[in-house]
PDB file as gemmi writes it, atoms N, CA and C in Angstrom:
CRYST1    1.000    1.000    1.000  90.00  90.00  90.00 P 1                      
ATOM      1  N   MET A   1       0.955  -0.716  -0.144  1.00  0.00           N  
ATOM      2  CA  MET A   1       0.224  -0.078   0.176  1.00  0.00           C  
ATOM      3  C   MET A   1       0.763   1.522   0.348  1.00  0.00           C  
ATOM      4  N   VAL A   2       0.143   1.810  -0.326  1.00  0.00           N  
ATOM      5  CA  VAL A   2       1.526   3.551  -0.926  1.00  0.00           C  
ATOM      6  C   VAL A   2       0.750   4.145   0.004  1.00  0.00           C  
ATOM      7  N   ARG A   3       1.678   5.073   1.346  1.00  0.00           N  
ATOM      8  CA  ARG A   3       1.729   5.559   2.741  1.00  0.00           C  
ATOM      9  C   ARG A   3       0.321   6.733   2.444  1.00  0.00           C  
ATOM     10  N   ILE A   4      -0.180   7.306   0.947  1.00  0.00           N  
ATOM     11  CA  ILE A   4      -1.278   7.976   1.265  1.00  0.00           C  
ATOM     12  C   ILE A   4      -2.280   7.595   1.356  1.00  0.00           C  
ATOM     13  N   GLN A   5      -2.740   5.799   1.088  1.00  0.00           N  
ATOM     14  CA  GLN A   5      -3.460   5.127   1.459  1.00  0.00           C  
ATOM     15  C   GLN A   5      -3.679   5.291   2.803  1.00  0.00           C  
ATOM     16  N   ILE A   6      -2.431   4.024   3.541  1.00  0.00           N  
ATOM     17  CA  ILE A   6      -2.192   4.346   4.846  1.00  0.00           C  
ATOM     18  C   ILE A   6      -2.760   5.572   5.198  1.00  0.00           C  
ATOM     19  N   LEU A   7      -2.234   6.508   5.127  1.00  0.00           N  
ATOM     20  CA  LEU A   7      -3.261   7.694   5.675  1.00  0.00           C  
ATOM     21  C   LEU A   7      -4.246   7.964   5.860  1.00  0.00           C  
ATOM     22  N   THR A   8      -5.292   8.306   4.588  1.00  0.00           N  
ATOM     23  CA  THR A   8      -6.520   8.494   4.193  1.00  0.00           C  
ATOM     24  C   THR A   8      -7.255   7.113   4.867  1.00  0.00           C  
ATOM     25  N   ILE A   9      -6.441   5.818   4.762  1.00  0.00           N  
ATOM     26  CA  ILE A   9      -8.061   4.776   5.505  1.00  0.00           C  
ATOM     27  C   ILE A   9      -7.963   5.215   7.546  1.00  0.00           C  
ATOM     28  N   VAL A  10      -6.876   6.001   7.824  1.00  0.00           N  
ATOM     29  CA  VAL A  10      -6.149   6.006   9.153  1.00  0.00           C  
ATOM     30  C   VAL A  10      -7.355   6.644   9.208  1.00  0.00           C  
ATOM     31  N   THR A  11      -7.028   8.206   8.702  1.00  0.00           N  
ATOM     32  CA  THR A  11      -7.748   9.601   8.726  1.00  0.00           C  
ATOM     33  C   THR A  11      -9.520   8.567   8.584  1.00  0.00           C  
ATOM     34  N   ASN A  12     -10.525   8.384   8.312  1.00  0.00           N  
ATOM     35  CA  ASN A  12     -11.592   8.352   7.344  1.00  0.00           C  
ATOM     36  C   ASN A  12     -12.039   6.798   9.341  1.00  0.00           C  
ATOM     37  N   ILE A  13     -10.767   5.977   9.617  1.00  0.00           N  
ATOM     38  CA  ILE A  13     -11.039   5.070  10.992  1.00  0.00           C  
ATOM     39  C   ILE A  13     -11.709   6.351  12.098  1.00  0.00           C  
ATOM     40  N   LEU A  14     -10.631   7.136  11.955  1.00  0.00           N  
ATOM     41  CA  LEU A  14     -10.345   8.276  13.287  1.00  0.00           C  
ATOM     42  C   LEU A  14     -11.331   8.918  12.814  1.00  0.00           C  
ATOM     43  N   PHE A  15     -12.024   9.115  11.717  1.00  0.00           N  
ATOM     44  CA  PHE A  15     -13.144  10.216  11.764  1.00  0.00           C  
ATOM     45  C   PHE A  15     -14.472   9.247  11.692  1.00  0.00           C  
ATOM     46  N   LEU A  16     -14.558   8.378  11.463  1.00  0.00           N  
ATOM     47  CA  LEU A  16     -15.712   7.295  12.030  1.00  0.00           C  
ATOM     48  C   LEU A  16     -15.873   7.223  13.507  1.00  0.00           C  
ATOM     49  N   ALA A  17     -14.223   6.727  13.781  1.00  0.00           N  
ATOM     50  CA  ALA A  17     -14.847   7.000  15.693  1.00  0.00           C  
ATOM     51  C   ALA A  17     -15.783   8.381  15.903  1.00  0.00           C  
ATOM     52  N   TYR A  18     -14.881   9.256  15.384  1.00  0.00           N  
ATOM     53  CA  TYR A  18     -15.429  10.477  16.143  1.00  0.00           C  
ATOM     54  C   TYR A  18     -16.715  11.104  16.018  1.00  0.00           C  
ATOM     55  N   ILE A  19     -17.412  10.923  14.545  1.00  0.00           N  
ATOM     56  CA  ILE A  19     -18.826  10.560  14.568  1.00  0.00           C  
ATOM     57  C   ILE A  19     -19.304   9.798  15.965  1.00  0.00           C  
ATOM     58  N   ALA A  20     -19.043   8.559  15.710  1.00  0.00           N  
ATOM     59  CA  ALA A  20     -19.267   7.395  16.764  1.00  0.00           C  
ATOM     60  C   ALA A  20     -19.759   8.608  18.050  1.00  0.00           C  
ATOM     61  N   ARG A  21     -18.709   9.339  18.516  1.00  0.00           N  
ATOM     62  CA  ARG A  21     -18.498   9.727  19.621  1.00  0.00           C  
ATOM     63  C   ARG A  21     -19.811  11.237  19.913  1.00  0.00           C  
ATOM     64  N   LEU A  22     -19.084  12.074  18.715  1.00  0.00           N  
ATOM     65  CA  LEU A  22     -20.281  12.775  18.518  1.00  0.00           C  
ATOM     66  C   LEU A  22     -21.930  11.988  18.518  1.00  0.00           C  
ATOM     67  N   ILE A  23     -22.293  11.251  18.362  1.00  0.00           N  
ATOM     68  CA  ILE A  23     -23.946  10.561  18.478  1.00  0.00           C  
ATOM     69  C   ILE A  23     -23.678   9.992  19.572  1.00  0.00           C  
ATOM     70  N   VAL A  24     -23.327   9.691  20.617  1.00  0.00           N  
ATOM     71  CA  VAL A  24     -22.891   9.266  21.608  1.00  0.00           C  
ATOM     72  C   VAL A  24     -22.961   9.882  22.545  1.00  0.00           C  
ATOM     73  N   LYS A  25     -22.732  11.319  22.816  1.00  0.00           N  
ATOM     74  CA  LYS A  25     -22.621  12.491  23.459  1.00  0.00           C  
ATOM     75  C   LYS A  25     -23.696  13.506  23.237  1.00  0.00           C  
ATOM     76  N   GLY A  26     -24.727  13.081  22.246  1.00  0.00           N  
ATOM     77  CA  GLY A  26     -25.820  13.419  21.547  1.00  0.00           C  
ATOM     78  C   GLY A  26     -25.411  15.058  21.236  1.00  0.00           C  
ATOM     79  N   LYS A  27     -24.390  14.831  20.390  1.00  0.00           N  
ATOM     80  CA  LYS A  27     -24.257  16.663  20.055  1.00  0.00           C  
ATOM     81  C   LYS A  27     -24.598  16.510  18.374  1.00  0.00           C  
ATOM     82  N   LEU A  28     -25.068  14.756  17.572  1.00  0.00           N  
ATOM     83  CA  LEU A  28     -25.134  15.130  16.307  1.00  0.00           C  
ATOM     84  C   LEU A  28     -26.318  13.789  16.386  1.00  0.00           C  
ATOM     85  N   ARG A  29     -27.350  14.650  16.109  1.00  0.00           N  
ATOM     86  CA  ARG A  29     -28.334  13.278  15.741  1.00  0.00           C  
ATOM     87  C   ARG A  29     -28.144  12.050  14.362  1.00  0.00           C  
ATOM     88  N   GLU A  30     -28.321  11.273  14.954  1.00  0.00           N  
ATOM     89  CA  GLU A  30     -28.181  10.178  13.719  1.00  0.00           C  
ATOM     90  C   GLU A  30     -28.454  10.038  12.519  1.00  0.00           C  
ATOM     91  N   GLU A  31     -29.657  11.215  11.811  1.00  0.00           N  
ATOM     92  CA  GLU A  31     -30.097  11.354  10.643  1.00  0.00           C  
ATOM     93  C   GLU A  31     -28.980  12.092   9.416  1.00  0.00           C  
ATOM     94  N   TYR A  32     -28.548  12.711  10.408  1.00  0.00           N  
ATOM     95  CA  TYR A  32     -26.772  13.845  10.020  1.00  0.00           C  
ATOM     96  C   TYR A  32     -25.388  12.959  10.031  1.00  0.00           C  
ATOM     97  N   ALA A  33     -25.713  12.025  11.271  1.00  0.00           N  
ATOM     98  CA  ALA A  33     -24.533  10.990  10.937  1.00  0.00           C  
ATOM     99  C   ALA A  33     -24.416  10.096   9.950  1.00  0.00           C  
ATOM    100  N   ILE A  34     -25.510   9.357   9.392  1.00  0.00           N  
ATOM    101  CA  ILE A  34     -25.891   8.753   8.555  1.00  0.00           C  
ATOM    102  C   ILE A  34     -24.956   9.073   6.922  1.00  0.00           C  
ATOM    103  N   VAL A  35     -25.368  10.376   7.258  1.00  0.00           N  
ATOM    104  CA  VAL A  35     -24.466  11.384   5.572  1.00  0.00           C  
ATOM    105  C   VAL A  35     -23.518  10.886   5.752  1.00  0.00           C  
ATOM    106  N   TRP A  36     -22.492  11.752   7.047  1.00  0.00           N  
ATOM    107  CA  TRP A  36     -21.166  11.383   7.370  1.00  0.00           C  
ATOM    108  C   TRP A  36     -20.982  10.148   7.246  1.00  0.00           C  
ATOM    109  N   ILE A  37     -22.130   9.320   7.777  1.00  0.00           N  
ATOM    110  CA  ILE A  37     -20.723   7.943   7.259  1.00  0.00           C  
ATOM    111  C   ILE A  37     -20.539   7.081   6.029  1.00  0.00           C  
ATOM    112  N   ILE A  38     -21.786   7.234   5.124  1.00  0.00           N  
ATOM    113  CA  ILE A  38     -22.293   7.232   3.931  1.00  0.00           C  
ATOM    114  C   ILE A  38     -20.536   7.619   3.199  1.00  0.00           C  
ATOM    115  N   CYS A  39     -20.842   8.739   3.713  1.00  0.00           N  
ATOM    116  CA  CYS A  39     -19.493   9.622   2.678  1.00  0.00           C  
ATOM    117  C   CYS A  39     -18.292   9.133   2.998  1.00  0.00           C  
ATOM    118  N   THR A  40     -17.884   9.001   4.628  1.00  0.00           N  
ATOM    119  CA  THR A  40     -16.381   8.426   4.885  1.00  0.00           C  
ATOM    120  C   THR A  40     -16.601   6.880   3.730  1.00  0.00           C  
ATOM    121  N   LEU A  41     -17.406   5.987   4.478  1.00  0.00           N  
ATOM    122  CA  LEU A  41     -17.283   4.753   3.951  1.00  0.00           C  
ATOM    123  C   LEU A  41     -17.049   5.118   1.992  1.00  0.00           C  
ATOM    124  N   PHE A  42     -17.432   5.722   1.447  1.00  0.00           N  
ATOM    125  CA  PHE A  42     -17.672   5.900   0.136  1.00  0.00           C  
ATOM    126  C   PHE A  42     -16.261   5.826  -0.131  1.00  0.00           C  
ATOM    127  N   ILE A  43     -15.535   7.108   0.628  1.00  0.00           N  
ATOM    128  CA  ILE A  43     -14.021   7.474   0.136  1.00  0.00           C  
ATOM    129  C   ILE A  43     -12.981   6.360   0.804  1.00  0.00           C  
ATOM    130  N   MET A  44     -13.472   5.657   1.812  1.00  0.00           N  
ATOM    131  CA  MET A  44     -12.525   4.370   2.250  1.00  0.00           C  
ATOM    132  C   MET A  44     -12.238   3.079   1.565  1.00  0.00           C  
ATOM    133  N   VAL A  45     -14.118   3.008   0.669  1.00  0.00           N  
ATOM    134  CA  VAL A  45     -13.598   2.128  -0.397  1.00  0.00           C  
ATOM    135  C   VAL A  45     -12.457   2.717  -1.224  1.00  0.00           C  
ATOM    136  N   PHE A  46     -12.627   3.230  -2.130  1.00  0.00           N  
ATOM    137  CA  PHE A  46     -11.684   4.283  -2.855  1.00  0.00           C  
ATOM    138  C   PHE A  46      -9.780   4.402  -2.345  1.00  0.00           C  
ATOM    139  N   SER A  47     -10.319   4.472  -1.361  1.00  0.00           N  
ATOM    140  CA  SER A  47      -8.615   4.273  -0.662  1.00  0.00           C  
ATOM    141  C   SER A  47      -8.036   2.572  -0.391  1.00  0.00           C  
ATOM    142  N   PHE A  48      -9.142   1.843  -0.685  1.00  0.00           N  
ATOM    143  CA  PHE A  48      -8.760   0.401  -0.724  1.00  0.00           C  
ATOM    144  C   PHE A  48      -8.526   0.226  -2.508  1.00  0.00           C  
ATOM    145  N   TRP A  49      -9.185   0.783  -3.210  1.00  0.00           N  
ATOM    146  CA  TRP A  49      -9.798   0.423  -4.488  1.00  0.00           C  
ATOM    147  C   TRP A  49      -8.985   1.306  -5.595  1.00  0.00           C  
ATOM    148  N   ARG A  50      -7.346   1.303  -5.762  1.00  0.00           N  
ATOM    149  CA  ARG A  50      -6.885   2.393  -6.324  1.00  0.00           C  
ATOM    150  C   ARG A  50      -7.745   3.308  -7.675  1.00  0.00           C  
ATOM    151  N   LYS A  51      -7.905   1.670  -8.474  1.00  0.00           N  
ATOM    152  CA  LYS A  51      -7.914   2.029  -9.694  1.00  0.00           C  
ATOM    153  C   LYS A  51      -9.590   2.664  -9.224  1.00  0.00           C  
ATOM    154  N   GLY A  52     -10.257   2.029  -8.627  1.00  0.00           N  
ATOM    155  CA  GLY A  52     -11.952   2.013  -8.582  1.00  0.00           C  
ATOM    156  C   GLY A  52     -12.024   3.165  -8.857  1.00  0.00           C  
ATOM    157  N   LEU A  53     -11.422   4.358  -8.998  1.00  0.00           N  
ATOM    158  CA  LEU A  53     -11.688   6.167  -9.006  1.00  0.00           C  
ATOM    159  C   LEU A  53     -12.066   5.667 -11.116  1.00  0.00           C  
ATOM    160  N   ASP A  54     -10.986   5.149 -11.661  1.00  0.00           N  
ATOM    161  CA  ASP A  54     -11.054   5.861 -13.096  1.00  0.00           C  
ATOM    162  C   ASP A  54     -11.547   4.623 -13.274  1.00  0.00           C  
ATOM    163  N   VAL A  55     -12.105   3.079 -13.041  1.00  0.00           N  
ATOM    164  CA  VAL A  55     -13.430   2.391 -12.833  1.00  0.00           C  
ATOM    165  C   VAL A  55     -13.999   2.660 -13.402  1.00  0.00           C  
ATOM    166  N   MET A  56     -15.060   3.476 -12.302  1.00  0.00           N  
ATOM    167  CA  MET A  56     -16.002   4.305 -12.319  1.00  0.00           C  
ATOM    168  C   MET A  56     -16.481   5.459 -13.492  1.00  0.00           C  
ATOM    169  N   ALA A  57     -15.381   6.014 -12.927  1.00  0.00           N  
ATOM    170  CA  ALA A  57     -15.421   7.514 -14.043  1.00  0.00           C  
ATOM    171  C   ALA A  57     -15.742   6.669 -15.999  1.00  0.00           C  
ATOM    172  N   HIS A  58     -15.296   5.897 -16.050  1.00  0.00           N  
ATOM    173  CA  HIS A  58     -14.800   4.893 -17.126  1.00  0.00           C  
ATOM    174  C   HIS A  58     -16.591   4.761 -17.365  1.00  0.00           C  
ATOM    175  N   LEU A  59     -16.809   4.040 -16.820  1.00  0.00           N  
ATOM    176  CA  LEU A  59     -18.034   3.306 -16.961  1.00  0.00           C  
ATOM    177  C   LEU A  59     -19.499   4.227 -16.636  1.00  0.00           C  
ATOM    178  N   LEU A  60     -19.049   5.423 -16.366  1.00  0.00           N  
ATOM    179  CA  LEU A  60     -20.376   6.769 -15.932  1.00  0.00           C  
ATOM    180  C   LEU A  60     -20.207   7.449 -17.529  1.00  0.00           C  
ATOM    181  N   GLY A  61     -18.403   7.751 -18.534  1.00  0.00           N  
ATOM    182  CA  GLY A  61     -18.551   7.792 -19.594  1.00  0.00           C  
ATOM    183  C   GLY A  61     -17.552   9.386 -19.450  1.00  0.00           C  
ATOM    184  N   VAL A  62     -17.134   9.230 -18.049  1.00  0.00           N  
ATOM    185  CA  VAL A  62     -16.703  10.920 -17.388  1.00  0.00           C  
ATOM    186  C   VAL A  62     -14.688  10.333 -18.244  1.00  0.00           C  
ATOM    187  N   TYR A  63     -14.316  11.802 -18.398  1.00  0.00           N  
ATOM    188  CA  TYR A  63     -13.347  11.365 -19.410  1.00  0.00           C  
ATOM    189  C   TYR A  63     -11.681  11.837 -18.283  1.00  0.00           C  
ATOM    190  N   GLU A  64     -11.748  12.396 -17.102  1.00  0.00           N  
ATOM    191  CA  GLU A  64     -10.925  12.413 -16.295  1.00  0.00           C  
ATOM    192  C   GLU A  64     -11.656  11.793 -14.702  1.00  0.00           C  
ATOM    193  N   ALA A  65     -11.248  11.411 -13.813  1.00  0.00           N  
ATOM    194  CA  ALA A  65     -11.868  10.761 -12.945  1.00  0.00           C  
ATOM    195  C   ALA A  65     -11.540  11.773 -12.287  1.00  0.00           C  
ATOM    196  N   PRO A  66     -11.195  12.632 -11.458  1.00  0.00           N  
ATOM    197  CA  PRO A  66     -11.499  13.772 -11.106  1.00  0.00           C  
ATOM    198  C   PRO A  66     -12.273  14.838 -11.101  1.00  0.00           C  
ATOM    199  N   ASN A  67     -13.232  14.885 -12.861  1.00  0.00           N  
ATOM    200  CA  ASN A  67     -14.172  14.760 -12.393  1.00  0.00           C  
ATOM    201  C   ASN A  67     -15.189  14.598 -12.240  1.00  0.00           C  
ATOM    202  N   LEU A  68     -14.814  13.611 -11.861  1.00  0.00           N  
ATOM    203  CA  LEU A  68     -16.191  12.446 -11.090  1.00  0.00           C  
ATOM    204  C   LEU A  68     -16.264  12.759 -10.064  1.00  0.00           C  
ATOM    205  N   VAL A  69     -15.524  12.812  -8.928  1.00  0.00           N  
ATOM    206  CA  VAL A  69     -14.762  13.518  -7.825  1.00  0.00           C  
ATOM    207  C   VAL A  69     -16.073  14.600  -7.653  1.00  0.00           C  
ATOM    208  N   PHE A  70     -15.764  15.874  -8.535  1.00  0.00           N  
ATOM    209  CA  PHE A  70     -16.169  16.838  -8.052  1.00  0.00           C  
ATOM    210  C   PHE A  70     -17.736  16.670  -8.214  1.00  0.00           C  
ATOM    211  N   THR A  71     -17.913  16.316  -9.103  1.00  0.00           N  
ATOM    212  CA  THR A  71     -19.767  16.085  -9.420  1.00  0.00           C  
ATOM    213  C   THR A  71     -19.662  15.663  -8.746  1.00  0.00           C  
ATOM    214  N   GLY A  72     -19.781  14.318  -8.422  1.00  0.00           N  
ATOM    215  CA  GLY A  72     -20.666  13.526  -7.439  1.00  0.00           C  
ATOM    216  C   GLY A  72     -20.525  14.563  -5.709  1.00  0.00           C  
ATOM    217  N   ALA A  73     -19.358  15.468  -5.547  1.00  0.00           N  
ATOM    218  CA  ALA A  73     -19.652  16.042  -4.123  1.00  0.00           C  
ATOM    219  C   ALA A  73     -20.538  17.280  -4.734  1.00  0.00           C  
ATOM    220  N   ILE A  74     -20.764  18.265  -5.558  1.00  0.00           N  
ATOM    221  CA  ILE A  74     -21.707  18.683  -5.743  1.00  0.00           C  
ATOM    222  C   ILE A  74     -22.636  18.785  -5.592  1.00  0.00           C  
ATOM    223  N   PHE A  75     -23.199  17.175  -6.821  1.00  0.00           N  
ATOM    224  CA  PHE A  75     -24.512  16.442  -6.428  1.00  0.00           C  
ATOM    225  C   PHE A  75     -24.140  16.013  -5.059  1.00  0.00           C  
ATOM    226  N   ALA A  76     -23.859  16.222  -4.286  1.00  0.00           N  
ATOM    227  CA  ALA A  76     -23.617  15.748  -2.722  1.00  0.00           C  
ATOM    228  C   ALA A  76     -24.186  16.384  -2.025  1.00  0.00           C  
ATOM    229  N   ILE A  77     -23.532  17.292  -2.197  1.00  0.00           N  
ATOM    230  CA  ILE A  77     -24.010  18.860  -1.099  1.00  0.00           C  
ATOM    231  C   ILE A  77     -25.181  19.467  -1.759  1.00  0.00           C  
ATOM    232  N   LEU A  78     -25.424  19.618  -2.980  1.00  0.00           N  
ATOM    233  CA  LEU A  78     -26.693  19.873  -3.393  1.00  0.00           C  
ATOM    234  C   LEU A  78     -28.393  19.253  -2.405  1.00  0.00           C  
ATOM    235  N   ILE A  79     -28.221  18.108  -2.286  1.00  0.00           N  
ATOM    236  CA  ILE A  79     -28.780  17.408  -2.164  1.00  0.00           C  
ATOM    237  C   ILE A  79     -28.862  17.147  -0.382  1.00  0.00           C  
ATOM    238  N   TYR A  80     -28.108  17.332   0.020  1.00  0.00           N  
ATOM    239  CA  TYR A  80     -28.133  17.274   1.434  1.00  0.00           C  
ATOM    240  C   TYR A  80     -27.763  18.775   2.009  1.00  0.00           C  
ATOM    241  N   LEU A  81     -28.175  20.324   0.722  1.00  0.00           N  
ATOM    242  CA  LEU A  81     -29.215  21.476   1.497  1.00  0.00           C  
ATOM    243  C   LEU A  81     -30.175  20.882   1.261  1.00  0.00           C  
ATOM    244  N   LEU A  82     -30.916  20.874   0.401  1.00  0.00           N  
ATOM    245  CA  LEU A  82     -31.793  20.557   0.260  1.00  0.00           C  
ATOM    246  C   LEU A  82     -32.847  19.757   1.490  1.00  0.00           C  
ATOM    247  N   HIS A  83     -32.105  18.912   1.999  1.00  0.00           N  
ATOM    248  CA  HIS A  83     -32.741  17.911   2.759  1.00  0.00           C  
ATOM    249  C   HIS A  83     -32.702  19.278   4.330  1.00  0.00           C  
ATOM    250  N   LEU A  84     -31.309  19.604   4.552  1.00  0.00           N  
ATOM    251  CA  LEU A  84     -31.472  20.752   5.628  1.00  0.00           C  
ATOM    252  C   LEU A  84     -32.507  22.240   5.125  1.00  0.00           C  
ATOM    253  N   SER A  85     -33.138  22.419   3.589  1.00  0.00           N  
ATOM    254  CA  SER A  85     -34.108  23.855   3.324  1.00  0.00           C  
ATOM    255  C   SER A  85     -35.204  22.929   4.583  1.00  0.00           C  
ATOM    256  N   ILE A  86     -35.327  21.622   3.783  1.00  0.00           N  
ATOM    257  CA  ILE A  86     -36.573  20.510   4.490  1.00  0.00           C  
ATOM    258  C   ILE A  86     -36.726  20.668   5.767  1.00  0.00           C  
ATOM    259  N   VAL A  87     -35.835  20.449   6.174  1.00  0.00           N  
ATOM    260  CA  VAL A  87     -35.706  20.255   8.010  1.00  0.00           C  
ATOM    261  C   VAL A  87     -35.776  22.139   8.627  1.00  0.00           C  
ATOM    262  N   ALA A  88     -35.434  22.923   8.058  1.00  0.00           N  
ATOM    263  CA  ALA A  88     -35.206  24.092   8.852  1.00  0.00           C  
ATOM    264  C   ALA A  88     -36.786  24.596   8.195  1.00  0.00           C  
ATOM    265  N   SER A  89     -37.586  23.791   7.114  1.00  0.00           N  
ATOM    266  CA  SER A  89     -38.677  24.640   7.148  1.00  0.00           C  
ATOM    267  C   SER A  89     -39.983  24.233   8.011  1.00  0.00           C  
ATOM    268  N   LYS A  90     -39.554  23.148   8.205  1.00  0.00           N  
ATOM    269  CA  LYS A  90     -40.748  22.761   9.589  1.00  0.00           C  
ATOM    270  C   LYS A  90     -39.826  23.203  10.633  1.00  0.00           C  
ATOM    271  N   LEU A  91     -39.056  23.161  10.952  1.00  0.00           N  
ATOM    272  CA  LEU A  91     -38.809  23.626  12.439  1.00  0.00           C  
ATOM    273  C   LEU A  91     -39.288  25.007  12.286  1.00  0.00           C  
ATOM    274  N   GLN A  92     -39.158  25.863  11.283  1.00  0.00           N  
ATOM    275  CA  GLN A  92     -40.022  27.504  11.041  1.00  0.00           C  
ATOM    276  C   GLN A  92     -41.310  27.271  11.376  1.00  0.00           C  
ATOM    277  N   ASN A  93     -41.967  26.420  10.810  1.00  0.00           N  
ATOM    278  CA  ASN A  93     -43.798  26.237  10.811  1.00  0.00           C  
ATOM    279  C   ASN A  93     -43.470  25.889  12.478  1.00  0.00           C  
ATOM    280  N   ASN A  94     -42.922  24.947  13.166  1.00  0.00           N  
ATOM    281  CA  ASN A  94     -43.136  24.611  14.220  1.00  0.00           C  
ATOM    282  C   ASN A  94     -43.040  25.978  15.474  1.00  0.00           C  
ATOM    283  N   ILE A  95     -42.247  26.334  15.108  1.00  0.00           N  
ATOM    284  CA  ILE A  95     -41.696  27.512  15.931  1.00  0.00           C  
ATOM    285  C   ILE A  95     -42.843  28.318  15.719  1.00  0.00           C  
ATOM    286  N   LYS A  96     -43.619  28.869  14.629  1.00  0.00           N  
ATOM    287  CA  LYS A  96     -44.573  30.043  14.204  1.00  0.00           C  
ATOM    288  C   LYS A  96     -45.671  28.815  14.977  1.00  0.00           C  
ATOM    289  N   GLN A  97     -45.865  28.136  14.769  1.00  0.00           N  
ATOM    290  CA  GLN A  97     -46.975  27.317  15.885  1.00  0.00           C  
ATOM    291  C   GLN A  97     -46.957  27.253  16.572  1.00  0.00           C  
ATOM    292  N   LEU A  98     -46.172  27.054  17.314  1.00  0.00           N  
ATOM    293  CA  LEU A  98     -45.989  27.483  19.118  1.00  0.00           C  
ATOM    294  C   LEU A  98     -46.371  29.090  20.345  1.00  0.00           C  
ATOM    295  N   SER A  99     -44.829  29.345  19.145  1.00  0.00           N  
ATOM    296  CA  SER A  99     -45.677  30.801  19.254  1.00  0.00           C  
ATOM    297  C   SER A  99     -47.206  30.816  19.441  1.00  0.00           C  
ATOM    298  N   GLN A 100     -47.552  30.850  18.435  1.00  0.00           N  
ATOM    299  CA  GLN A 100     -48.983  31.365  18.018  1.00  0.00           C  
ATOM    300  C   GLN A 100     -49.778  30.619  19.854  1.00  0.00           C  
ATOM    301  N   GLU A 101     -49.739  29.553  19.953  1.00  0.00           N  
ATOM    302  CA  GLU A 101     -49.802  28.877  21.489  1.00  0.00           C  
ATOM    303  C   GLU A 101     -49.774  29.581  22.565  1.00  0.00           C  
ATOM    304  N   ILE A 102     -48.177  29.830  22.602  1.00  0.00           N  
ATOM    305  CA  ILE A 102     -48.075  30.468  23.556  1.00  0.00           C  
ATOM    306  C   ILE A 102     -49.059  31.513  23.720  1.00  0.00           C  
ATOM    307  N   ALA A 103     -49.014  32.271  22.793  1.00  0.00           N  
ATOM    308  CA  ALA A 103     -49.834  33.585  22.399  1.00  0.00           C  
ATOM    309  C   ALA A 103     -51.409  33.230  22.718  1.00  0.00           C  
ATOM    310  N   LEU A 104     -51.281  32.704  22.693  1.00  0.00           N  
ATOM    311  CA  LEU A 104     -53.787  32.192  23.065  1.00  0.00           C  
ATOM    312  C   LEU A 104     -52.899  31.893  24.714  1.00  0.00           C  
ATOM    313  N   MET A 105     -52.354  30.734  24.826  1.00  0.00           N  
ATOM    314  CA  MET A 105     -52.568  30.333  26.261  1.00  0.00           C  
ATOM    315  C   MET A 105     -51.842  31.503  27.413  1.00  0.00           C  
ATOM    316  N   LYS A 106     -51.485  33.189  26.899  1.00  0.00           N  
ATOM    317  CA  LYS A 106     -51.078  33.751  27.736  1.00  0.00           C  
ATOM    318  C   LYS A 106     -52.073  35.118  27.781  1.00  0.00           C  
ATOM    319  N   MET A 107     -52.996  34.694  26.653  1.00  0.00           N  
ATOM    320  CA  MET A 107     -54.420  35.399  26.900  1.00  0.00           C  
ATOM    321  C   MET A 107     -55.220  35.020  27.206  1.00  0.00           C  
ATOM    322  N   LYS A 108     -55.392  33.870  27.118  1.00  0.00           N  
ATOM    323  CA  LYS A 108     -55.761  32.950  28.620  1.00  0.00           C  
ATOM    324  C   LYS A 108     -55.900  32.754  29.876  1.00  0.00           C  
ATOM    325  N   LEU A 109     -54.596  33.419  30.007  1.00  0.00           N  
ATOM    326  CA  LEU A 109     -53.952  33.562  31.846  1.00  0.00           C  
ATOM    327  C   LEU A 109     -54.825  35.088  32.040  1.00  0.00           C  
ATOM    328  N   GLU A 110     -54.732  35.694  30.723  1.00  0.00           N  
ATOM    329  CA  GLU A 110     -54.206  36.507  31.518  1.00  0.00           C  
ATOM    330  C   GLU A 110     -56.126  37.854  31.636  1.00  0.00           C  
ATOM    331  N   ASN A 111     -57.027  36.946  30.830  1.00  0.00           N  
ATOM    332  CA  ASN A 111     -58.453  37.120  31.545  1.00  0.00           C  
ATOM    333  C   ASN A 111     -58.769  36.052  32.831  1.00  0.00           C  
ATOM    334  N   LYS A 112     -57.897  35.631  32.877  1.00  0.00           N  
ATOM    335  CA  LYS A 112     -58.840  34.610  33.828  1.00  0.00           C  
ATOM    336  C   LYS A 112     -58.302  35.619  34.869  1.00  0.00           C  
ATOM    337  N   GLU A 113     -57.189  36.318  34.806  1.00  0.00           N  
ATOM    338  CA  GLU A 113     -56.577  36.650  36.062  1.00  0.00           C  
ATOM    339  C   GLU A 113     -57.085  38.512  36.359  1.00  0.00           C  
ATOM    340  N   VAL A 114     -57.641  39.017  35.094  1.00  0.00           N  
ATOM    341  CA  VAL A 114     -58.219  40.531  34.758  1.00  0.00           C  
ATOM    342  C   VAL A 114     -59.518  40.115  35.911  1.00  0.00           C  
ATOM    343  N   HIS A 115     -60.356  39.083  35.228  1.00  0.00           N  
ATOM    344  CA  HIS A 115     -61.919  38.213  35.648  1.00  0.00           C  
ATOM    345  C   HIS A 115     -61.754  37.592  37.929  1.00  0.00           C  
ATOM    346  N   SER A 116     -60.609  37.375  38.315  1.00  0.00           N  
ATOM    347  CA  SER A 116     -60.499  36.611  39.683  1.00  0.00           C  
ATOM    348  C   SER A 116     -60.947  37.953  40.741  1.00  0.00           C  
TER     349      SER A 116                                                      
END                                                                             
């Protein structure tokens, strides 16, 4: 194995351990950890299989293998950003609904205090 392969594999293993630690400590939710784990495992596969990127590029009709990496990374980032936008939209709707419910409860409490 080439030195860069060993370095990449060790880094991937350490990164997976760090992700597991964040999950155990409750700092990273499982649904977000899955994305990181899949990306890390994907990189690990190509760390072991040196010609894999060239093979995949050839199968997909990409002339240069690094272009496949950039295209894949951009596509993955766009999907992840879409997912985060959906989550943020849901949270915004939940916050709006909770704020309205708190305002109604506060109004009812004030009405009870006035009539008491």
